[in-house]
All heavy atoms as an XYZ file, in Angstrom:
823
protein
N      -1.095    -26.659    -32.545
C      -0.047    -25.699    -32.386
C       0.836    -25.547    -33.508
O       1.227    -24.497    -33.922
C       0.604    -26.011    -31.097
C       1.748    -25.148    -30.668
S       0.953    -23.613    -30.027
C       2.333    -22.844    -29.223
N       1.202    -26.794    -34.063
C       2.105    -26.752    -35.272
C       1.465    -26.028    -36.442
O       2.101    -25.268    -37.217
C       2.455    -28.203    -35.629
C       3.547    -28.284    -36.764
C       3.941    -29.698    -36.986
O       4.218    -30.454    -36.056
O       3.996    -30.002    -38.202
N       0.152    -26.223    -36.683
C      -0.638    -25.594    -37.681
C      -0.617    -24.101    -37.580
O      -0.495    -23.301    -38.527
N      -0.637    -23.533    -36.360
C      -0.670    -22.174    -36.044
C       0.706    -21.629    -36.437
O       0.773    -20.486    -37.013
C      -0.997    -21.876    -34.599
C      -0.993    -20.438    -34.148
C      -2.019    -19.624    -34.938
C      -1.233    -20.312    -32.612
N       1.807    -22.278    -36.027
C       3.087    -21.797    -36.386
C       3.296    -21.731    -37.964
O       3.861    -20.737    -38.476
C       4.105    -22.707    -35.795
C       4.185    -22.601    -34.335
S       4.554    -20.893    -33.748
C       6.217    -20.736    -34.182
N       2.815    -22.719    -38.664
C       2.933    -22.711    -40.140
C       2.097    -21.452    -40.724
O       2.602    -20.791    -41.629
C       2.376    -24.035    -40.686
C       3.300    -25.151    -40.536
C       2.775    -26.415    -41.232
C       3.617    -27.522    -41.048
N       3.155    -28.765    -41.668
N       0.921    -21.290    -40.103
C       0.148    -20.132    -40.598
C       0.815    -18.844    -40.305
O       0.873    -17.881    -41.183
C      -1.197    -20.095    -39.926
C      -2.168    -19.020    -40.224
C      -2.511    -19.011    -41.790
C      -3.488    -19.007    -39.472
N       1.395    -18.619    -39.143
C       2.178    -17.496    -38.864
C       3.335    -17.230    -39.783
O       3.643    -16.142    -40.158
C       2.555    -17.460    -37.382
C       1.416    -17.251    -36.347
C       1.950    -17.385    -34.864
C       0.772    -15.840    -36.533
N       4.081    -18.342    -40.096
C       5.184    -18.227    -40.985
C       4.751    -17.793    -42.346
O       5.377    -17.022    -43.040
C       5.951    -19.565    -41.024
S       6.859    -19.884    -39.544
N       3.635    -18.370    -42.844
C       3.103    -18.008    -44.095
C       2.723    -16.542    -44.225
O       3.055    -15.847    -45.121
C       1.914    -18.862    -44.517
C       1.196    -18.670    -45.821
C       2.174    -18.865    -46.950
C      -0.029    -19.460    -46.006
N       2.014    -16.105    -43.157
C       1.651    -14.708    -43.092
C       2.882    -13.801    -43.041
O       2.936    -12.797    -43.775
C       0.790    -14.375    -41.831
C       0.619    -12.965    -41.641
C      -0.603    -15.074    -41.962
N       3.947    -14.167    -42.276
C       5.189    -13.422    -42.278
C       5.846    -13.373    -43.679
O       6.326    -12.222    -44.046
N       5.806    -14.440    -44.412
C       6.419    -14.394    -45.696
C       5.672    -13.535    -46.652
O       6.208    -12.753    -47.413
C       6.570    -15.839    -46.325
C       6.885    -15.908    -47.784
C       7.511    -16.662    -45.523
N       4.320    -13.635    -46.546
C       3.424    -12.770    -47.465
C       3.715    -11.298    -47.149
O       3.873    -10.479    -48.056
C       1.948    -13.163    -47.290
C       1.120    -12.071    -47.973
C       1.767    -14.510    -47.861
N       3.788    -10.932    -45.845
C       4.002     -9.545    -45.489
C       5.414     -9.122    -45.974
O       5.559     -7.953    -46.512
C       3.860     -9.361    -43.961
C       4.348     -8.036    -43.523
C       2.441     -9.551    -43.615
N       6.411     -9.971    -45.862
C       7.742     -9.680    -46.258
C       7.780     -9.415    -47.811
O       8.391     -8.417    -48.258
C       8.727    -10.813    -45.956
C      10.160    -10.603    -46.378
C      10.771     -9.314    -45.637
C      10.960    -11.845    -45.968
N       7.186    -10.248    -48.609
C       7.103    -10.146    -50.025
C       6.478     -8.915    -50.495
O       6.872     -8.206    -51.312
C       6.498    -11.447    -50.645
C       6.145    -11.101    -52.226
C       7.349    -12.606    -50.523
N       5.268     -8.598    -49.898
C       4.472     -7.384    -50.157
C       5.302     -6.146    -49.812
O       5.254     -5.070    -50.451
C       3.138     -7.387    -49.462
C       2.065     -8.373    -50.010
C       0.822     -8.202    -49.116
C       1.817     -7.986    -51.446
N       6.035     -6.231    -48.701
C       6.843     -5.061    -48.238
C       7.986     -4.868    -49.226
O       8.373     -3.681    -49.557
N       8.552     -5.889    -49.791
C       9.705     -5.705    -50.709
C       9.166     -5.237    -52.074
O       9.792     -4.348    -52.694
C      10.498     -7.113    -50.905
C      11.222     -7.428    -49.663
C      11.432     -7.058    -52.082
C      11.710     -8.903    -49.652
N       8.114     -5.764    -52.570
C       7.688     -5.434    -53.838
C       6.669     -4.210    -53.808
O       6.463     -3.582    -54.868
C       6.962     -6.622    -54.614
C       7.879     -7.673    -54.891
N       8.899     -7.601    -55.857
C       8.037     -8.874    -54.296
C       9.579     -8.638    -55.918
N       9.086     -9.546    -54.950
N       6.147     -3.923    -52.713
C       5.225     -2.786    -52.573
C       3.865     -3.181    -53.058
O       3.668     -4.151    -53.930
N       2.838     -2.530    -52.586
C       1.463     -2.738    -53.021
C       1.082     -1.496    -53.728
O       1.019     -0.430    -53.280
C       0.512     -3.051    -51.893
C      -0.901     -3.170    -52.331
C       0.979     -4.156    -51.051
N       0.811     -1.673    -54.953
C       0.397     -0.501    -55.879
C      -1.120     -0.335    -55.911
O      -1.824     -1.230    -56.323
C       1.048     -0.732    -57.235
C       0.937      0.431    -58.140
C       1.609      0.273    -59.401
O       2.582     -0.514    -59.523
O       1.079      0.845    -60.484
N      -1.555      0.795    -55.585
C      -2.989      1.066    -55.730
C      -3.184      2.039    -56.744
O      -2.317      2.735    -57.260
C      -3.484      1.563    -54.387
O      -2.877      2.887    -54.116
N      -4.389      2.135    -57.258
C      -4.814      3.035    -58.362
C      -5.101      4.409    -57.684
O      -5.978      4.485    -56.787
C      -6.103      2.576    -58.992
N      -4.286      5.425    -58.083
C      -4.533      6.747    -57.597
C      -5.414      7.563    -58.510
O      -6.240      6.991    -59.346
N      -5.373      8.870    -58.443
C      -6.265      9.756    -59.209
C      -5.971      9.434    -60.769
O      -6.915      9.571    -61.552
C      -5.922     11.166    -58.998
C      -6.234     11.674    -57.634
C      -4.986     11.499    -56.693
O      -4.010     10.885    -57.002
O      -5.076     12.162    -55.591
N      -4.801      9.115    -61.102
C      -4.401      8.918    -62.517
C      -4.407      7.457    -62.981
O      -4.022      7.179    -64.098
C      -3.129      9.556    -62.850
S      -3.143     11.329    -62.645
N      -4.890      6.570    -62.082
C      -4.926      5.150    -62.457
C      -3.731      4.367    -61.980
O      -2.761      4.890    -61.382
N      -3.790      3.094    -62.264
C      -2.797      2.171    -61.737
C      -1.545      2.273    -62.649
O      -1.635      2.460    -63.892
C      -3.270      0.694    -61.826
C      -2.499     -0.311    -61.279
C      -3.129     -1.678    -61.254
N      -4.336     -1.685    -60.496
C      -4.589     -1.887    -59.199
N      -3.378     -1.991    -58.425
N      -5.733     -1.840    -58.641
N      -0.443      2.236    -62.032
C       0.898      2.239    -62.706
C       1.399      3.698    -63.061
O       2.436      3.748    -63.739
N       0.843      4.683    -62.665
C       1.363      6.079    -62.860
C       1.023      6.834    -61.693
O       0.181      6.495    -60.815
C       0.696      6.653    -64.121
O       1.465      7.852    -64.433
C      -0.738      6.978    -64.052
N       1.569      8.088    -61.622
C       1.364      9.037    -60.560
C       1.127     10.389    -61.242
O       1.390     10.633    -62.399
C       2.597      9.173    -59.696
O       3.673      9.742    -60.384
C       2.967      7.839    -59.063
N       0.591     11.344    -60.529
C       0.405     12.713    -61.037
C       1.638     13.288    -61.491
O       1.792     14.024    -62.508
C      -0.197     13.522    -59.914
C      -1.012     12.480    -59.114
C      -0.128     11.257    -59.147
N       2.806     13.092    -60.718
C       4.133     13.603    -61.138
C       4.501     13.014    -62.508
O       5.088     13.767    -63.384
C       5.136     13.331    -60.106
C       5.086     14.261    -58.931
O       4.702     15.454    -59.105
O       5.350     13.880    -57.784
N       4.336     11.722    -62.722
C       4.703     11.030    -63.973
C       3.817     11.721    -65.180
O       4.397     11.985    -66.239
C       4.491      9.623    -63.983
C       5.504      8.880    -63.100
O       6.522      9.425    -62.822
N       5.213      7.689    -62.716
N       2.547     11.901    -64.855
C       1.699     12.513    -65.882
C       2.059     13.975    -66.192
O       2.040     14.398    -67.279
C       0.124     12.406    -65.487
C      -0.267     10.968    -65.327
C      -0.127     10.181    -66.733
O      -0.599     10.759    -67.716
O       0.339      9.059    -66.626
N       2.588     14.636    -65.183
C       2.999     16.077    -65.367
C       4.135     16.172    -66.315
O       4.196     17.114    -67.104
C       3.330     16.677    -63.982
N       5.056     15.175    -66.235
C       6.209     15.162    -67.180
C       5.708     15.195    -68.648
O       6.286     15.677    -69.539
C       7.121     14.053    -66.926
C       8.066     14.261    -65.738
C       8.003     13.495    -64.642
C       9.034     15.382    -65.824
C       8.821     13.737    -63.571
C       9.778     15.619    -64.722
C       9.789     14.742    -63.650
N       4.556     14.506    -68.939
C       4.085     14.391    -70.214
C       3.459     15.688    -70.802
O       3.203     15.860    -71.949
C       2.928     13.299    -70.295
C       3.378     11.937    -69.945
C       2.203     10.997    -69.857
C       2.703      9.612    -69.531
N       1.498      8.672    -69.449
N       3.387     16.671    -69.851
C       2.837     17.988    -70.264
C       3.991     18.961    -70.449
O       3.791     20.159    -70.560
C       1.949     18.544    -69.184
C       0.547     17.807    -68.999
C      -0.217     18.305    -67.865
C      -0.270     17.885    -70.311
N       5.194     18.483    -70.623
C       6.341     19.323    -70.903
C       6.083     20.302    -72.191
O       6.483     21.478    -72.124
C       7.640     18.546    -71.053
N       5.420     19.815    -73.204
C       5.132     20.698    -74.284
C       4.308     21.897    -73.933
O       4.159     22.838    -74.736
C       4.459     19.782    -75.356
C       4.875     18.435    -75.014
C       4.923     18.390    -73.487
N       3.697     21.909    -72.832
C       2.820     22.978    -72.418
C       3.506     23.966    -71.515
O       2.790     24.923    -71.012
C       1.580     22.363    -71.594
S       0.562     21.161    -72.500
N       4.746     23.816    -71.337
C       5.480     24.613    -70.352
C       5.288     26.106    -70.607
O       4.951     26.916    -69.708
C       7.038     24.311    -70.302
N       5.522     26.574    -71.855
C       5.363     27.962    -72.156
C       3.955     28.450    -72.030
O       3.680     29.551    -71.560
C       5.886     28.268    -73.558
C       7.432     28.229    -73.654
O       8.074     28.384    -72.635
N       7.948     28.031    -74.857
N       3.024     27.668    -72.551
C       1.613     28.087    -72.495
C       1.033     28.134    -71.081
O       0.116     28.821    -70.808
C       0.828     27.011    -73.337
N       1.660     27.353    -70.188
C       1.191     27.266    -68.770
C       1.698     28.543    -67.985
O       1.289     28.757    -66.825
C       1.612     26.019    -68.144
N       2.718     29.224    -68.506
C       3.248     30.375    -67.790
C       3.055     31.681    -68.488
O       3.222     32.748    -67.974
C       4.717     30.194    -67.500
O       5.419     29.933    -68.658
N       2.526     31.633    -69.760
C       2.362     32.876    -70.559
C       1.054     32.762    -71.289
O       0.987     31.999    -72.240
C       3.536     32.999    -71.524
C       3.366     34.346    -72.389
O       2.429     35.052    -72.224
O       4.304     34.548    -73.225
N       0.104     33.462    -70.950
C      -1.215     33.369    -71.513
C      -1.307     33.792    -73.014
O      -2.138     33.435    -73.762
C      -2.330     34.182    -70.761
C      -2.039     35.656    -70.684
C      -2.968     36.269    -69.774
O      -4.142     35.847    -69.615
O      -2.561     37.293    -69.107
N      -0.242     34.516    -73.480
C      -0.115     34.947    -74.881
C       0.689     33.964    -75.716
O       0.684     34.174    -76.930
C       0.476     36.346    -74.950
C      -0.406     37.336    -74.253
O      -1.686     37.215    -74.420
O       0.109     38.334    -73.635
N       1.282     32.926    -75.060
C       2.038     31.968    -75.829
C       1.206     31.057    -76.717
O       0.002     30.653    -76.298
C       2.893     31.142    -74.962
N       1.642     30.642    -77.811
C       0.931     29.664    -78.654
C       0.956     28.311    -77.918
O       1.972     27.957    -77.356
C       1.552     29.541    -80.059
C       1.339     30.763    -80.924
O       0.237     31.399    -80.734
N       2.281     31.090    -81.771
N      -0.157     27.588    -78.121
C      -0.256     26.241    -77.445
C       0.007     25.191    -78.628
O      -0.696     25.267    -79.712
C      -1.639     26.053    -76.875
C      -1.722     24.673    -76.099
C      -2.025     27.137    -75.913
N       1.016     24.422    -78.429
C       1.414     23.462    -79.404
C       0.371     22.317    -79.606
O      -0.352     22.017    -78.667
C       2.811     22.906    -79.112
O       2.669     21.948    -77.987
N       0.375     21.757    -80.722
C      -0.490     20.574    -80.964
C      -0.232     19.490    -79.993
O      -1.105     18.800    -79.487
C      -0.368     20.048    -82.393
C      -1.065     21.016    -83.463
C      -2.520     21.107    -83.244
O      -3.003     22.088    -82.621
N      -3.284     20.104    -83.602
N       1.067     19.105    -79.748
C       1.386     18.106    -78.787
C       0.872     18.402    -77.357
O       0.466     17.539    -76.670
C       2.905     17.844    -78.764
O       3.680     19.020    -78.435
N       0.955     19.725    -77.022
C       0.364     20.086    -75.714
C      -1.106     19.839    -75.611
O      -1.556     19.227    -74.715
C       0.676     21.588    -75.393
S      -0.212     22.212    -73.984
N      -1.802     20.239    -76.684
C      -3.247     20.036    -76.825
C      -3.619     18.622    -76.697
O      -4.615     18.262    -76.084
C      -3.817     20.736    -78.100
S      -3.737     22.561    -77.977
N      -2.830     17.779    -77.468
C      -3.127     16.324    -77.464
C      -3.030     15.775    -76.101
O      -3.788     14.894    -75.611
C      -2.194     15.639    -78.379
N      -1.963     16.115    -75.360
C      -1.744     15.638    -73.897
C      -2.839     16.203    -72.911
O      -3.432     15.400    -72.178
C      -0.400     16.040    -73.434
C       0.727     15.250    -74.000
C       0.634     13.819    -73.748
O       0.233     13.321    -72.653
N       1.098     12.954    -74.689
N      -3.142     17.397    -73.095
C      -4.291     18.013    -72.284
C      -5.657     17.290    -72.538
O      -6.420     17.057    -71.672
C      -4.301     19.474    -72.477
C      -5.555     20.048    -71.753
C      -3.102     20.166    -71.895
N      -5.908     17.044    -73.768
C      -7.119     16.393    -74.149
C      -7.253     15.003    -73.592
O      -8.238     14.571    -73.053
C      -7.328     16.280    -75.741
C      -8.652     15.761    -76.142
C      -8.799     15.848    -77.633
C     -10.135     15.311    -77.991
N     -10.467     15.520    -79.404
N      -6.038     14.315    -73.626
C      -6.026     12.993    -73.075
C      -6.246     13.016    -71.564
O      -7.047     12.247    -71.001
C      -4.638     12.296    -73.417
C      -4.532     10.817    -72.940
C      -3.184     10.334    -73.394
C      -3.033      8.887    -72.842
N      -1.691      8.354    -73.169
N      -5.520     13.902    -70.897
C      -5.631     13.986    -69.465
C      -7.021     14.494    -68.964
O      -7.511     14.127    -67.937
C      -4.576     14.840    -68.915
C      -3.231     14.174    -68.563
C      -2.297     15.278    -68.062
C      -3.344     13.088    -67.555
N      -7.625     15.307    -69.891
C      -8.829     15.931    -69.547
C     -10.046     14.909    -69.575
O     -11.177     15.174    -68.999
N      -9.760     13.669    -70.002
C     -10.793     12.555    -69.877
C     -10.952     12.270    -68.422
O     -12.027     11.584    -68.118
C     -10.316     11.470    -70.705
C     -10.131     11.684    -72.155
C     -11.450     12.183    -72.941
O     -12.448     11.609    -72.771
N     -11.262     13.196    -73.755
N     -10.071     12.533    -67.585
C     -10.070     12.234    -66.255
C      -9.800     13.452    -65.344
O      -8.661     13.795    -65.088
C      -9.019     11.141    -65.865
C      -9.032     10.719    -64.387
O      -9.705     11.370    -63.536
N      -8.327      9.622    -64.080
N     -10.836     14.338    -65.112
C     -10.665     15.533    -64.443
C      -9.927     15.511    -63.120
O      -9.140     16.313    -62.695
C     -12.067     16.179    -64.232
C     -12.867     15.485    -65.353
C     -12.242     14.061    -65.406
N     -10.119     14.355    -62.286
C      -9.463     14.250    -61.040
C      -7.950     14.068    -61.292
O      -7.133     14.571    -60.568
C     -10.018     12.999    -60.396
N      -7.540     13.393    -62.376
C      -6.089     13.302    -62.673
C      -5.547     14.624    -63.097
O      -4.445     14.999    -62.636
C      -5.951     12.182    -63.678
S      -4.210     12.009    -64.226
N      -6.310     15.243    -63.943
C      -5.823     16.610    -64.366
C      -5.583     17.528    -63.217
O      -4.545     18.309    -63.203
C      -6.768     17.159    -65.406
C      -6.349     18.467    -66.168
C      -5.014     18.249    -66.887
C      -7.493     18.875    -67.109
N      -6.513     17.522    -62.315
C      -6.254     18.378    -61.110
C      -5.111     17.900    -60.261
O      -4.320     18.746    -59.840
C      -7.511     18.352    -60.210
S      -8.926     19.316    -60.867
N      -4.949     16.614    -60.088
C      -3.810     16.091    -59.358
C      -2.527     16.484    -60.065
O      -1.527     16.809    -59.416
C      -3.933     14.600    -59.166
N      -2.516     16.453    -61.375
C      -1.309     16.874    -62.089
C      -1.006     18.357    -61.894
O       0.190     18.721    -61.572
C      -1.450     16.563    -63.571
C      -0.327     17.211    -64.459
C      -1.441     15.033    -63.813
N      -2.074     19.140    -61.875
C      -1.820     20.566    -61.723
C      -1.278     20.854    -60.287
O      -0.587     21.861    -60.114
C      -3.091     21.393    -61.941
C      -3.484     21.480    -63.419
S      -5.038     22.332    -63.754
C      -4.762     23.856    -62.851
N      -1.655     20.087    -59.401
C      -1.226     20.324    -57.909
C       0.023     19.466    -57.584
O       0.501     19.472    -56.558
C      -2.405     19.901    -56.999
C      -3.657     20.687    -57.189
C      -4.773     20.195    -56.312
C      -3.473     22.170    -56.826
N       0.607     18.754    -58.545
C       1.723     17.905    -58.289
C       3.013     18.675    -58.076
O       3.156     19.843    -58.402
C       1.954     17.002    -59.537
O       2.466     17.691    -60.541
N       3.945     17.989    -57.502
C       5.254     18.653    -57.166
C       5.990     19.120    -58.521
O       6.581     20.133    -58.579
C       6.204     17.713    -56.378
C       5.686     17.478    -54.980
O       5.072     18.354    -54.389
N       5.903     16.312    -54.435
N       5.866     18.241    -59.503
C       6.496     18.581    -60.842
C       5.857     19.887    -61.353
O       6.641     20.723    -61.874
C       6.400     17.444    -61.790
C       6.762     17.775    -63.138
C       7.232     16.257    -61.283
N       4.589     19.931    -61.337
C       3.973     21.171    -61.881
C       4.290     22.390    -61.113
O       4.629     23.467    -61.715
C       2.434     20.995    -61.825
N       4.326     22.287    -59.756
C       4.767     23.398    -59.023
C       6.238     23.828    -59.219
O       6.487     25.025    -59.328
C       4.624     23.055    -57.484
C       3.120     22.929    -57.039
C       3.067     22.451    -55.615
C       1.623     22.239    -55.206
N       1.569     21.557    -53.876
N       7.084     22.876    -59.371
C       8.514     23.148    -59.626
C       8.794     23.703    -61.054
O       9.807     24.342    -61.276
C       9.421     21.975    -59.386
C       9.446     21.661    -57.841
S      10.490     20.161    -57.425
C      10.929     19.330    -58.780
N       7.785     23.411    -61.942
C       7.967     23.771    -63.358
C       7.786     25.324    -63.554
O       8.201     25.872    -64.613
C       6.990     23.059    -64.236
O       5.715     23.546    -64.044
N       7.237     26.019    -62.596
C       6.952     27.384    -62.715
C       5.627     27.675    -63.504
O       5.310     28.868    -63.767
N       4.831     26.642    -63.626
C       3.505     26.862    -64.301
C       2.653     27.633    -63.390
O       2.694     27.478    -62.151
C       2.911     25.515    -64.584
N       1.868     28.505    -63.929
C       0.982     29.368    -63.289
C      -0.447     28.691    -63.327
O      -1.042     28.661    -64.477
C       0.891     30.758    -63.856
C      -0.008     31.641    -63.080
O      -0.960     31.276    -62.420
N       0.143     33.016    -63.190
N      -0.980     28.138    -62.283
C      -2.320     27.442    -62.320
C      -3.436     28.253    -62.937
O      -4.220     27.746    -63.716
C      -2.575     27.180    -60.946
C      -1.275     27.120    -60.251
C      -0.459     28.130    -60.953
N      -3.445     29.539    -62.705
C      -4.413     30.451    -63.285
C      -4.364     30.526    -64.812
O      -5.304     30.677    -65.476
C      -4.452     31.863    -62.679
C      -4.812     31.845    -61.218
C      -4.728     33.229    -60.582
O      -4.310     34.190    -61.255
O      -4.933     33.266    -59.360
N      -3.143     30.396    -65.378
C      -2.938     30.469    -66.765
C      -3.091     28.997    -67.356
O      -3.650     28.767    -68.418
C      -1.522     31.025    -67.146
C      -1.515     32.537    -66.713
C      -1.317     30.884    -68.623
C      -0.147     33.159    -66.943
N      -2.645     27.981    -66.638
C      -2.652     26.637    -67.084
C      -4.127     26.097    -67.255
O      -4.345     25.463    -68.227
C      -1.934     25.725    -66.071
N      -4.968     26.610    -66.470
C      -6.453     26.120    -66.601
C      -7.065     26.781    -67.863
O      -8.115     26.211    -68.335
C      -7.231     26.538    -65.412
C      -6.816     25.758    -64.137
C      -7.449     28.024    -65.248
N      -6.417     27.677    -68.551
C      -7.000     28.236    -69.769
C      -6.530     27.426    -71.014
O      -7.053     27.712    -71.979
C      -6.512     29.794    -70.003
O      -5.141     29.763    -70.176
C      -6.908     30.552    -68.801
N      -5.592     26.490    -70.824
C      -5.061     25.742    -71.982
C      -6.120     24.990    -72.680
O      -6.212     25.028    -73.909
C      -3.917     24.871    -71.553
C      -2.690     25.803    -71.213
C      -3.522     23.917    -72.668
C      -1.466     25.121    -70.702
N      -7.045     24.170    -72.009
C      -8.046     23.488    -72.729
C      -8.897     24.422    -73.639
O      -9.213     24.003    -74.752
C      -8.907     22.794    -71.692
C      -7.965     22.618    -70.546
C      -7.132     23.877    -70.572
N      -9.252     25.487    -73.109
C     -10.058     26.534    -73.972
C      -9.196     26.986    -75.165
O      -9.637     27.072    -76.246
C     -10.527     27.613    -73.188
C     -11.421     28.599    -73.897
C     -11.931     29.657    -73.002
C     -12.929     30.598    -73.760
N     -13.541     31.540    -72.921
N      -7.885     27.275    -74.958
C      -6.986     27.755    -75.956
C      -6.776     26.689    -77.052
O      -6.473     27.046    -78.200
C      -5.702     28.312    -75.341
C      -5.933     29.560    -74.473
C      -4.848     29.775    -73.535
N      -3.546     29.891    -74.080
C      -2.487     29.860    -73.251
N      -2.512     29.660    -71.988
N      -1.251     29.988    -73.850
N      -6.962     25.416    -76.636
C      -6.788     24.341    -77.533
C      -8.100     24.051    -78.310
O      -8.144     23.067    -79.123
C      -6.285     23.064    -76.864
S      -4.687     23.104    -76.234
N      -9.134     24.752    -78.019
C     -10.501     24.465    -78.512
C     -10.945     23.045    -78.255
O     -11.503     22.482    -79.213
C     -10.433     24.843    -80.041
C     -10.242     26.373    -80.340
O     -10.806     27.141    -79.594
N      -9.281     26.531    -81.190
N     -10.658     22.612    -77.058
C     -11.149     21.255    -76.725
C     -12.649     21.403    -76.282
O     -12.944     22.033    -75.267
C     -10.364     20.624    -75.544
C      -8.809     20.552    -76.094
C     -10.927     19.387    -75.041
C      -7.908     20.070    -74.963
N     -13.492     20.844    -77.110
C     -14.989     20.986    -76.858
C     -15.442     20.193    -75.620
O     -16.371     20.572    -74.987
C     -15.772     20.530    -78.071
N     -14.736     19.098    -75.323
C     -15.145     18.276    -74.190
C     -14.459     18.545    -72.835
O     -14.292     17.666    -72.036
C     -15.069     16.780    -74.560
O     -13.578     16.524    -74.886
C     -15.924     16.363    -75.737
N     -13.952     19.755    -72.745
C     -13.183     20.038    -71.573
C     -14.065     20.137    -70.292
O     -15.208     20.474    -70.446
C     -12.443     21.438    -71.721
C     -13.320     22.624    -71.932
C     -12.477     23.817    -72.236
N     -13.278     24.948    -72.317
C     -13.861     25.412    -73.408
N     -13.677     24.723    -74.572
N     -14.626     26.510    -73.393
N     -13.413     19.762    -69.167
C     -14.224     19.784    -67.914
C     -14.512     21.259    -67.505
O     -13.616     21.901    -67.084
C     -13.359     19.023    -66.878
C     -11.967     19.092    -67.468
C     -12.201     19.252    -68.964
N     -15.770     21.681    -67.664
C     -16.120     23.044    -67.263
C     -16.790     23.005    -65.907
O     -17.679     22.183    -65.610
C     -17.099     23.620    -68.386
C     -16.403     23.672    -69.709
C     -17.592     25.008    -67.898
C     -17.272     24.137    -70.844
N     -16.299     23.932    -65.066
C     -16.863     23.947    -63.721
C     -16.206     23.039    -62.764
O     -16.591     22.996    -61.584
N     -15.312     22.241    -63.118
C     -14.565     21.318    -62.304
C     -13.575     22.093    -61.565
O     -12.803     22.777    -62.133
C     -13.975     20.123    -63.096
C     -13.542     19.029    -62.211
C     -14.434     17.930    -61.998
C     -12.320     18.962    -61.653
C     -14.116     16.857    -61.185
C     -11.935     17.905    -60.778
C     -12.860     16.916    -60.627
O     -12.474     15.777    -59.820
N     -13.525     21.974    -60.227
C     -12.642     22.747    -59.380
C     -11.596     21.763    -58.812
O     -11.889     20.814    -58.303
C     -13.374     23.448    -58.366
C     -14.285     24.508    -58.911
C     -14.757     25.511    -57.836
C     -15.750     26.407    -58.334
N     -15.550     27.155    -59.402
N     -10.345     22.228    -58.911
C      -9.178     21.567    -58.294
C      -8.910     22.244    -56.975
O      -8.791     23.476    -56.950
C      -7.946     21.546    -59.141
O      -8.194     20.896    -60.300
N      -8.813     21.551    -55.843
C      -8.593     22.101    -54.609
C      -7.239     21.625    -54.078
O      -6.835     20.405    -54.263
C      -9.608     21.718    -53.569
C     -10.901     22.259    -53.972
C     -11.890     21.411    -54.596
C     -11.388     23.579    -53.738
C     -13.077     21.850    -55.004
C     -12.596     24.059    -54.218
C     -13.487     23.200    -54.727
O     -14.677     23.674    -55.161
N      -6.537     22.529    -53.389
C      -5.272     22.158    -52.763
C      -5.601     21.382    -51.514
O      -6.669     21.539    -50.840
C      -4.393     23.360    -52.346
O      -5.081     24.199    -51.581
C      -3.960     24.098    -53.633
N      -4.769     20.460    -51.157
C      -4.937     19.620    -49.895
C      -4.403     20.477    -48.763
O      -3.479     21.209    -48.876
C      -4.254     18.323    -50.049
C      -4.651     17.434    -51.185
C      -3.823     16.233    -51.337
C      -6.168     17.102    -51.008
N      -5.014     20.316    -47.562
C      -4.612     21.064    -46.366
C      -3.166     20.756    -45.919
O      -2.668     19.685    -46.270
C      -5.587     20.604    -45.273
C      -6.324     19.484    -45.828
C      -6.156     19.362    -47.329
């Protein structure tokens, strides 16, 4: 009986510690980041994502190329709260990799909104 009580106390402490520090899982964009955090890195793309005639800056192209290595993350970023609040037009934003002449862009990959 005493062993059971010690085990229950240990489990309680572990649950408490995990609850305080949180358990971080790897999402679409990997461990330690979120689609919203990654969306902030695309700030140089703001004009190009809302105006198809705007020039795309080198810093924008570099960030898009980096995110394009993980199409699931890129889609999650495009569907993130930050991207929605930025005023980016998804139909224009998806043209940025082509406008940057990124040869290894994900072609045919579709991002879907969640229900």
